C-alpha positions in Angstrom: 74.1 102.7 39.7 70.3 101.6 40.0 69.0 101.1 43.5 68.5 97.4 42.4 72.1 96.5 42.2 73.3 98.0 45.4 72.0 96.2 48.4 70.4 98.5 51.1 71.8 99.0 54.4 69.4 96.7 56.1 70.2 93.9 53.5 73.8 94.1 54.1 73.4 93.6 57.6 71.2 90.5 57.2 73.9 89.1 54.8 76.2 89.6 57.5 74.1 88.2 60.3 73.2 85.1 58.2 77.3 84.6 57.7 77.8 85.2 61.4 75.2 82.8 62.2 76.8 80.1 59.6 80.1 80.7 61.4 78.5 79.6 64.8 77.1 76.6 63.2 80.7 75.8 62.2 81.7 76.3 66.0 79.1 73.8 67.4 80.5 71.0 64.5 82.2 68.1 65.8 85.9 67.9 64.8 85.2 65.0 62.4 82.6 67.2 60.7 84.6 70.4 60.5 87.3 68.7 59.0 85.4 67.2 56.1 84.5 71.1 55.2 86.9 72.9 53.0 87.8 76.4 54.7 90.7 78.7 54.5 93.3 78.3 57.1 92.3 81.5 58.8 88.5 80.7 59.2 89.6 77.1 60.5 92.0 78.6 63.1 89.3 81.1 64.2 86.8 78.2 64.6 88.9 76.2 66.5 89.8 79.2 69.1 86.3 79.9 69.3 85.7 76.3 70.9 88.5 77.0 73.2 87.0 80.3 74.3 84.7 80.4 77.6 84.2 84.1 78.3 81.0 85.4 77.0 82.1 88.5 75.7 85.5 87.0 74.1 83.6 84.1 72.5 81.0 86.8 71.4 84.2 88.8 69.8 85.2 85.7 68.0 82.0 84.9 66.4 82.1 88.5 64.9 85.4 88.2 63.6 84.4 84.7 62.4 81.7 86.3 60.5 84.1 89.0 59.1 86.2 85.7 57.5 82.9 84.3 56.3 82.6 87.8 53.9 85.6 86.7 51.9 84.9 82.9 51.5 82.1 81.4 49.3 79.7 80.4 51.9 77.4 78.1 49.6 79.4 75.0 49.8 79.5 75.4 53.5 75.7 76.0 53.9 75.2 72.9 51.7 77.1 70.9 53.7 75.7 72.0 56.9 71.9 71.6 55.6 72.9 68.0 54.1 73.6 66.8 57.4 70.7 68.5 59.1 68.3 66.8 56.6 70.3 63.5 57.2 69.5 63.8 60.9 66.2 64.8 60.6 65.3 61.8 58.4 66.9 59.6 61.0 65.1 61.5 63.7 61.7 60.8 61.6 62.5 57.2 61.4 63.1 56.7 65.1 59.7 58.3 65.8 57.9 56.0 63.6 59.5 53.0 65.1 58.4 54.4 68.3 54.7 55.0 67.2 54.4 51.5 66.0 55.9 50.0 69.0 53.4 52.1 71.1 50.4 51.0 69.0 51.5 47.3 69.0 51.3 47.7 72.7 48.1 49.6 73.0 45.8 48.6 70.2 45.1 45.0 69.5 44.7 45.0 65.8 48.1 46.9 65.2 50.2 43.7 65.0 47.7 42.4 62.3 48.2 45.7 59.9 52.0 45.7 60.5 52.1 42.2 59.3 49.8 42.8 56.2 52.2 46.0 55.3 55.4 43.8 56.1 54.4 40.4 55.0 58.1 39.1 55.6 58.3 40.2 59.0 58.6 37.2 61.6 54.9 37.4 63.0 55.8 34.8 65.9 58.7 36.7 67.0 56.7 40.2 67.0 53.8 38.5 68.9 55.9 37.1 71.7 57.8 40.5 72.1 54.6 42.2 72.4 53.2 39.9 74.8 56.5 40.1 76.9 56.6 43.9 76.9 53.1 44.2 77.9 53.8 41.6 80.8 57.1 43.7 81.8 55.1 47.0 82.0 52.2 45.8 83.9 54.7 43.9 86.5 57.0 46.9 86.6 60.0 44.9 85.7 63.2 45.8 83.6 62.1 46.5 79.7 64.3 44.2 78.1 61.5 43.0 75.7 60.2 46.4 75.2 63.7 47.5 73.8 64.0 44.3 71.7 60.4 45.1 70.2 62.1 48.4 69.2 64.9 46.9 67.4 62.9 44.4 65.7 60.5 46.9 64.4 63.3 49.4 63.4 65.0 46.4 61.4 61.5 45.9 59.8 60.7 49.4 59.0 64.2 50.2 57.8 63.8 47.9 54.8 61.5 50.1 52.7 
């Protein structure tokens, strides 16, 4: 055998650690998402059991056992499903941050509303102006931030239609 076909001990350890990390991600999933992933019964039972274990050492051993079971499973479909959910979550977070940035700009910069309306001509300019004025007034008078939240919802509706 050549050295290229047999992984080194370090490479094998990294592969085992990666599978164990994947098992930790499975344990962290909620029950609905876990049910969507096709797993052998023994692995699914081990993951469910790991959720119930609260002791540090016992949980560590259970995670190791999950890692051992993961070696017998094709990990790529599991990894792909987890990555798809993470990408979806990152996209949602990015969209939320974009809406928050626009709301901050609308409240701080006088020309931001005109820029937003130029980019999104179908937006209700009167409603947005009223929400911006009302949100600014709420902040100045330390009142509950109803318009501030309503402005966020309106911006999310406008920006999600891209």
